[in-house]
C-alpha positions as CSV (number, residue, x, y, z in Angstrom):
1,M,25.4,-96.3,80.9
2,S,21.9,-97.4,80.1
3,S,20.2,-96.2,76.9
4,K,17.6,-94.4,79.0
5,T,20.3,-92.4,80.8
6,R,22.1,-91.6,77.6
7,K,18.8,-90.5,76.0
8,G,18.1,-88.2,79.0
9,L,21.5,-86.7,78.8
10,L,21.1,-86.0,75.0
11,V,17.8,-84.3,75.6
12,A,19.1,-82.2,78.5
13,G,22.1,-81.2,76.3
14,A,19.9,-80.2,73.4
15,V,17.7,-78.2,75.7
16,A,20.7,-76.4,77.1
17,V,22.0,-75.6,73.6
18,L,18.7,-74.3,72.4
19,G,18.2,-72.3,75.6
20,A,21.6,-70.6,75.2
21,G,20.8,-69.8,71.5
22,G,17.4,-68.4,72.4
23,G,19.0,-66.2,75.0
24,A,21.4,-64.8,72.5
25,I,18.6,-64.0,70.1
26,A,16.6,-62.3,72.9
27,V,19.6,-60.2,73.8
28,A,20.3,-59.2,70.2
29,T,16.7,-58.2,69.6
30,S,16.4,-56.2,72.8
31,E,19.7,-54.4,72.2
32,S,18.9,-53.5,68.6
33,G,16.8,-50.5,69.6
34,D,14.4,-51.2,66.8
35,D,10.9,-50.0,67.7
36,D,9.4,-52.2,64.9
37,A,10.4,-55.3,66.9
38,T,7.8,-54.5,69.6
39,E,5.0,-53.6,67.2
40,R,2.0,-56.0,66.9
41,A,0.0,-56.1,63.7
42,I,-3.8,-56.0,63.8
43,T,-5.2,-59.4,63.1
44,G,-8.5,-61.2,62.6
45,S,-11.8,-59.4,62.5
46,A,-10.2,-56.3,64.0
47,L,-8.0,-56.0,60.9
48,Q,-11.0,-56.1,58.7
49,R,-12.9,-53.4,60.7
50,A,-9.8,-51.2,61.1
51,S,-9.0,-51.4,57.4
52,E,-12.6,-50.5,56.4
53,A,-12.6,-47.5,58.7
54,A,-9.2,-46.3,57.5
55,L,-10.0,-46.7,53.8
56,E,-13.3,-45.0,54.2
57,H,-11.6,-42.1,55.9
58,T,-8.9,-41.8,53.2
59,G,-11.3,-42.3,50.3
60,G,-9.5,-45.5,49.2
61,G,-6.0,-46.8,48.7
62,S,-4.3,-49.9,50.1
63,V,-3.6,-50.8,53.7
64,T,0.2,-51.3,53.9
65,D,0.8,-51.6,57.6
66,T,-1.1,-51.9,60.9
67,E,-0.3,-51.7,64.6
68,V,-2.2,-52.5,67.8
69,G,-1.4,-50.3,70.8
70,D,0.2,-47.5,68.9
71,E,1.5,-44.6,71.1
72,E,-1.0,-42.3,69.6
73,S,-4.1,-44.5,69.6
74,Y,-5.4,-48.0,70.1
75,Y,-5.1,-48.9,66.4
76,E,-2.9,-47.4,63.6
77,V,-3.5,-48.1,60.0
78,E,-1.1,-47.0,57.3
79,V,-2.8,-46.4,53.9
80,T,-0.9,-45.9,50.7
81,G,-2.8,-44.0,48.0
82,D,-2.7,-44.6,44.3
83,D,-0.3,-41.7,44.0
84,G,2.2,-43.4,46.5
85,G,1.4,-41.0,49.3
86,Q,1.0,-42.5,52.8
87,Q,-1.4,-41.6,55.5
88,D,-1.5,-42.9,59.1
89,V,-5.0,-43.2,60.4
90,Q,-5.4,-43.5,64.2
91,L,-8.5,-45.4,65.5
92,D,-9.9,-45.9,69.0
93,R,-11.0,-49.3,70.3
94,D,-14.4,-48.9,68.6
95,F,-12.7,-48.2,65.2
96,N,-13.6,-44.5,65.2
97,V,-11.1,-42.3,63.6
98,V,-9.4,-40.1,66.2
99,S,-6.8,-38.5,63.9
100,S,-4.8,-38.9,60.8
101,E,-1.5,-37.7,59.5
102,D,0.1,-37.4,56.1
103,D,3.1,-39.8,56.4
104,S,4.6,-39.0,53.0
105,D,8.1,-37.8,52.8
106,T,7.6,-34.4,51.1
107,E,10.9,-32.8,52.3
108,E,12.9,-34.5,49.5
109,D,10.6,-32.9,46.9
110,E,11.2,-29.4,48.2
111,D,15.0,-29.5,47.7
């Protein structure tokens, strides 16, 4: 067997092994049922603009999570206030606030 043929077989075998492993990962991810796996974070200049709009709306805090293509709006920015409370700010494509929701878990405090 020539070295060229042997090299070709080694490459083909490596591709097959990697392909099988990648398939297993894809199956495990899709079967996990985790919605976070499909979320896409806001990036680039859109992140800067969305963060500024959300922080202006909430009066400050820290951006702790973002999402493009949220089920409620085009952008979603989660802001955590100095008191630890969280608020989800929904923005349209032009970075206008369309709604916001207190995302803090207050039920535990009532018990």
